Backbone as CSV, one residue per row, in Angstrom:
resi,resn,N_x,N_y,N_z,CA_x,CA_y,CA_z,C_x,C_y,C_z
1,MET,13.677,4.754,-6.523,14.046,3.522,-6.638,14.193,4.047,-4.436
2,ARG,13.865,2.651,-3.546,14.617,3.361,-2.453,14.928,2.631,-1.343
3,CYS,15.940,2.165,-0.959,16.415,1.458,0.211,16.394,0.651,1.383
4,VAL,15.827,-0.220,1.525,15.151,-0.422,2.590,16.212,-1.147,3.732
5,THR,16.057,-0.654,4.744,16.997,-1.240,5.755,15.717,-2.447,6.921
6,TYR,16.424,-2.918,7.151,16.255,-4.363,7.999,16.435,-4.884,8.610
7,ALA,16.576,-5.317,9.907,18.070,-5.919,10.546,19.184,-6.126,10.134
8,GLY,19.863,-5.446,9.914,21.225,-4.979,9.716,21.379,-5.054,8.041
9,GLU,20.356,-5.301,7.738,20.996,-5.428,6.084,19.540,-4.667,5.211
10,THR,20.424,-4.630,3.796,19.633,-3.708,2.940,19.004,-3.894,1.661
11,VAL,18.308,-4.110,1.494,17.640,-4.004,-0.096,17.169,-3.100,-0.540
12,ILE,17.243,-3.065,-2.250,16.898,-2.119,-2.952,15.430,-2.643,-3.736
13,THR,14.611,-1.718,-3.495,13.135,-1.788,-4.136,12.735,-1.102,-5.048
14,THR,11.485,-0.471,-5.476,10.680,0.822,-5.907,10.243,1.316,-4.494
15,ASP,9.893,2.698,-4.758,8.741,3.979,-4.152,7.815,2.986,-3.744
16,ASP,6.809,2.624,-4.440,5.532,2.540,-4.193,5.712,0.799,-3.585
17,VAL,6.717,0.243,-3.329,6.938,-1.486,-2.745,7.068,-0.695,-0.633
18,ALA,8.245,0.351,-1.099,8.650,0.516,0.745,7.972,1.021,1.216
19,SER,7.037,2.679,0.550,5.812,3.276,1.431,5.069,1.928,1.703
20,SER,4.777,1.131,0.582,3.391,0.176,1.157,3.852,-0.422,2.901
21,LEU,4.978,-1.145,2.429,6.041,-1.827,3.699,5.657,-1.079,4.642
22,VAL,6.132,-0.104,4.658,6.560,1.368,6.247,4.904,1.025,6.450
23,GLU,4.199,1.907,6.031,3.476,1.913,5.930,2.106,0.267,6.306
24,LEU,2.063,-0.861,6.213,1.268,-1.952,6.748,3.002,-2.212,8.158
25,THR,3.619,-1.949,7.988,4.668,-1.860,9.199,4.189,-1.556,10.046
26,ALA,3.775,-0.454,10.549,3.078,0.565,11.190,1.582,0.061,12.007
27,ALA,1.202,0.327,10.957,-0.318,-0.718,11.215,-0.281,-1.810,11.632
28,VAL,0.831,-2.703,11.215,0.980,-4.712,12.196,1.366,-4.736,13.597
29,ALA,2.127,-3.236,13.492,2.527,-3.124,14.547,1.767,-2.350,15.790
30,LYS,0.686,-1.144,15.209,-0.671,-1.287,16.237,-1.143,-2.192,16.359
31,GLU,-1.167,-2.870,15.846,-2.202,-4.117,16.612,-1.297,-5.160,17.360
32,GLY,-0.543,-4.592,17.780,0.715,-6.025,18.585,0.926,-6.602,17.777
33,GLN,0.842,-7.150,16.525,0.937,-8.001,16.000,2.403,-8.303,14.933
34,ALA,2.662,-9.110,14.562,3.199,-9.798,13.296,3.011,-10.364,12.345
35,GLU,3.798,-10.458,11.032,3.284,-11.115,9.994,4.290,-11.039,9.329
36,ALA,4.341,-12.258,8.493,5.473,-12.117,7.631,4.900,-11.882,6.030
37,VAL,6.023,-11.048,5.345,5.246,-10.549,3.628,6.944,-10.889,3.102
38,SER,6.526,-11.008,2.249,7.410,-11.241,0.845,7.227,-10.238,0.187
39,ILE,8.825,-9.612,0.131,8.872,-8.062,-1.050,9.797,-8.607,-2.588
40,PRO,9.099,-7.751,-3.482,10.159,-8.233,-4.586,11.380,-6.410,-4.110
41,ILE,12.558,-7.355,-4.652,13.719,-6.519,-4.538,15.186,-6.447,-5.858
42,VAL,16.035,-5.678,-6.165,17.036,-5.661,-6.823,18.271,-5.934,-6.304
43,THR,18.995,-7.156,-6.870,19.890,-7.191,-5.844,21.218,-6.510,-6.032
44,ASP,22.713,-6.837,-6.251,23.345,-6.188,-6.641,23.702,-5.844,-8.019
45,GLU,23.755,-7.455,-8.495,23.943,-7.794,-10.235,22.965,-7.509,-11.114
46,GLN,21.428,-5.939,-10.547,20.513,-5.654,-11.153,19.587,-6.513,-11.479
47,LYS,19.380,-8.130,-10.992,18.020,-9.275,-10.643,17.626,-8.853,-9.678
48,VAL,16.257,-9.102,-10.624,15.127,-9.402,-9.566,14.925,-9.973,-8.730
49,ALA,14.407,-10.167,-7.422,14.715,-11.121,-6.397,13.474,-10.972,-5.868
50,GLN,13.443,-12.189,-4.739,12.233,-11.642,-3.651,13.222,-11.973,-2.091
51,ALA,12.398,-11.355,-1.267,13.360,-10.816,0.128,11.587,-10.900,0.899
52,GLU,12.404,-12.233,2.213,11.209,-12.564,2.778,11.255,-11.561,4.531
53,LEU,10.248,-10.984,5.283,10.774,-10.309,6.022,9.814,-10.452,7.412
54,VAL,9.730,-10.444,8.535,8.536,-10.225,9.407,8.628,-9.073,10.128
55,ILE,6.997,-8.553,9.943,7.251,-7.136,10.186,6.052,-6.867,11.295
56,GLY,6.319,-5.730,11.755,5.143,-5.152,13.295,5.841,-5.038,14.191
57,VAL,5.296,-5.517,15.216,6.026,-5.481,16.471,7.861,-6.054,16.295
58,GLY,8.252,-4.712,17.080,10.067,-5.643,17.195,10.510,-5.126,16.210
59,ASN,10.113,-4.980,14.911,10.488,-4.988,13.439,10.727,-3.486,12.843
60,ASP,11.919,-3.288,12.776,12.030,-2.153,12.319,12.243,-1.450,11.078
61,VAL,11.533,-0.993,10.149,11.849,-1.167,8.272,12.426,0.868,8.595
62,LEU,13.741,0.950,7.843,13.811,2.399,7.321,13.960,2.180,6.410
63,SER,13.090,3.401,4.943,13.245,3.596,3.933,13.846,4.921,3.501
64,ALA,14.690,4.657,2.664,15.338,6.104,2.258,15.847,5.935,0.600
65,PRO,15.796,6.984,-0.034,16.229,7.413,-1.409,17.144,6.464,-1.699
66,VAL,17.463,6.475,-2.825,19.028,5.737,-3.771,19.164,5.930,-4.541
67,GLU,19.925,6.623,-5.107,20.537,6.890,-6.593,20.622,5.697,-7.495
68,TRP,19.475,5.815,-8.447,19.166,4.597,-9.489,19.456,4.814,-11.119
69,ASP,20.445,4.291,-11.814,20.119,4.824,-12.955,19.803,3.530,-14.063
70,GLY,19.428,3.988,-14.940,18.486,3.105,-15.654,16.789,2.936,-15.338
71,GLU,16.331,1.970,-16.112,14.560,1.672,-16.306,14.828,1.347,-14.842
72,GLU,13.491,1.382,-13.941,13.389,0.960,-12.558,12.151,-0.072,-13.196
73,PRO,12.371,-1.598,-11.869,11.221,-2.314,-12.729,9.868,-1.986,-11.930
74,ASP,9.170,-2.919,-12.603,7.424,-2.587,-12.514,7.224,-3.571,-11.078
75,PHE,7.305,-3.046,-10.158,7.007,-3.582,-8.772,5.609,-3.036,-8.177
76,SER,4.892,-2.928,-8.826,3.124,-2.350,-8.579,2.028,-3.248,-8.135
77,HIS,2.628,-4.430,-8.700,1.664,-5.848,-8.590,2.124,-5.939,-6.699
78,ALA,3.417,-6.028,-6.539,3.367,-5.908,-5.190,3.295,-5.605,-3.700
79,ALA,3.241,-4.054,-4.859,2.786,-2.934,-3.717,1.595,-2.975,-3.597
80,GLY,0.594,-3.568,-4.481,-0.915,-3.938,-3.867,-0.772,-4.900,-3.261
81,GLU,-0.437,-5.764,-3.192,-0.612,-6.400,-2.385,-0.408,-6.322,-1.501
82,LEU,0.763,-5.454,-1.033,1.030,-5.205,0.290,-0.325,-4.289,0.751
83,ARG,-0.481,-3.107,0.144,-2.139,-2.547,0.279,-3.331,-3.397,0.712
84,ASP,-3.456,-4.314,-0.310,-4.936,-5.105,0.242,-4.619,-6.317,1.737
85,HIS,-3.446,-5.785,1.953,-3.229,-6.901,3.321,-4.623,-6.254,3.977
86,ARG,-4.854,-7.800,5.298,-6.126,-6.942,5.643,-6.052,-5.833,6.726
87,LEU,-4.515,-5.940,7.143,-4.318,-4.195,8.242,-3.944,-3.261,7.340
88,PHE,-3.478,-2.929,5.797,-3.704,-1.715,5.597,-4.377,-0.543,5.567
89,PRO,-3.664,0.075,6.426,-4.825,1.215,7.000,-5.563,2.001,5.653
90,ARG,-6.660,1.782,5.781,-7.567,2.488,4.415,-8.585,3.590,5.265
91,ALA,-8.819,4.914,4.002,-9.480,6.025,4.272,-10.368,5.934,4.933
92,GLN,-11.059,6.461,5.672,-12.458,5.887,6.458,-13.524,6.654,6.240
93,LEU,-14.667,6.136,6.208,-15.496,6.796,4.964,-16.345,7.292,5.812
94,ARG,-17.088,8.780,5.973,-18.075,9.045,6.597,-19.787,10.296,6.008
95,ALA,-20.541,9.489,6.919,-21.451,9.781,5.852,-21.716,11.420,6.410
96,VAL,-22.038,12.036,5.002,-22.132,13.406,4.984,-23.746,14.115,5.064
97,GLU,-24.068,14.783,5.412,-25.677,15.156,5.025,-26.063,16.361,4.383
98,ALA,-26.563,16.058,3.022,-26.837,17.050,2.060,-26.630,18.599,2.501
99,ASP,-26.296,19.272,1.574,-26.029,20.626,1.969,-27.371,21.308,1.659
100,PRO,-27.996,22.183,2.540,-29.753,22.281,2.965,-29.208,23.461,1.845
101,ARG,-28.749,24.255,1.080,-28.144,25.133,0.534,-28.055,24.386,-1.064
102,ASP,-28.840,23.379,-1.016,-28.422,22.807,-2.650,-29.802,22.997,-3.657
103,ASP,-29.888,23.129,-4.464,-31.263,23.325,-4.988,-31.280,22.490,-5.355
104,ASP,-30.813,21.799,-6.153,-31.236,19.963,-6.889,-31.791,19.351,-6.043
105,ASP,-32.752,18.857,-6.846,-34.330,18.136,-6.336,-33.297,16.963,-6.252
106,PRO,-34.141,16.228,-5.165,-33.888,14.256,-4.985,-33.995,13.531,-6.175
107,ILE,-33.110,12.766,-6.602,-33.570,12.114,-7.514,-34.704,10.896,-7.260
108,ASP,-35.718,10.738,-7.970,-36.654,9.811,-7.374,-36.965,8.634,-8.859
109,TRP,-36.390,7.365,-8.026,-35.890,6.864,-8.949,-36.945,5.981,-8.838
110,ASP,-37.703,4.790,-9.648,-38.475,3.120,-9.432,-38.065,3.089,-10.383
111,PHE,-37.061,1.455,-9.817,-36.341,0.635,-10.127,-37.436,-0.931,-10.651
112,ASP,-38.659,-0.731,-10.244,-39.593,-0.770,-10.838,-40.129,-0.876,-11.526
113,GLN,-40.266,-0.296,-12.563,-40.644,-0.024,-13.931,-39.889,0.310,-14.260
114,PRO,-40.129,-0.453,-15.892,-39.739,-0.397,-16.930,-38.895,0.535,-17.547
115,THR,-38.004,0.605,-17.985,-37.767,1.865,-18.948,-38.868,2.289,-20.243
116,GLN,-38.546,3.476,-20.173,-39.346,3.655,-22.030,-37.602,3.875,-23.142
117,ALA,-38.265,3.424,-24.161,-37.272,3.709,-25.307,-37.503,5.146,-26.000
């Protein structure tokens, strides 16, 4: 579990939500933008709630570990939604030349010909 500090307030959420939030905040700021997002949190009474925040330019987010007793809530869906955001950093795909030392013959598939059983 992580403690997320934002605008002088502190909330508790899961590691994956906190990590995704920090990465998305940096990406949005890099684009010179700000966005409103919602994240699931755990209140002092151990209840699940939602926190709304504006991330991006001028909005600092700090994530730090917090001691947690008990079962952690499953906020993986919310972390996935943050990672699905259009500005969330993605791994860049790059074309790679085939290794000329590779002895494998290229596959010659003819998709127009029916397969024989």
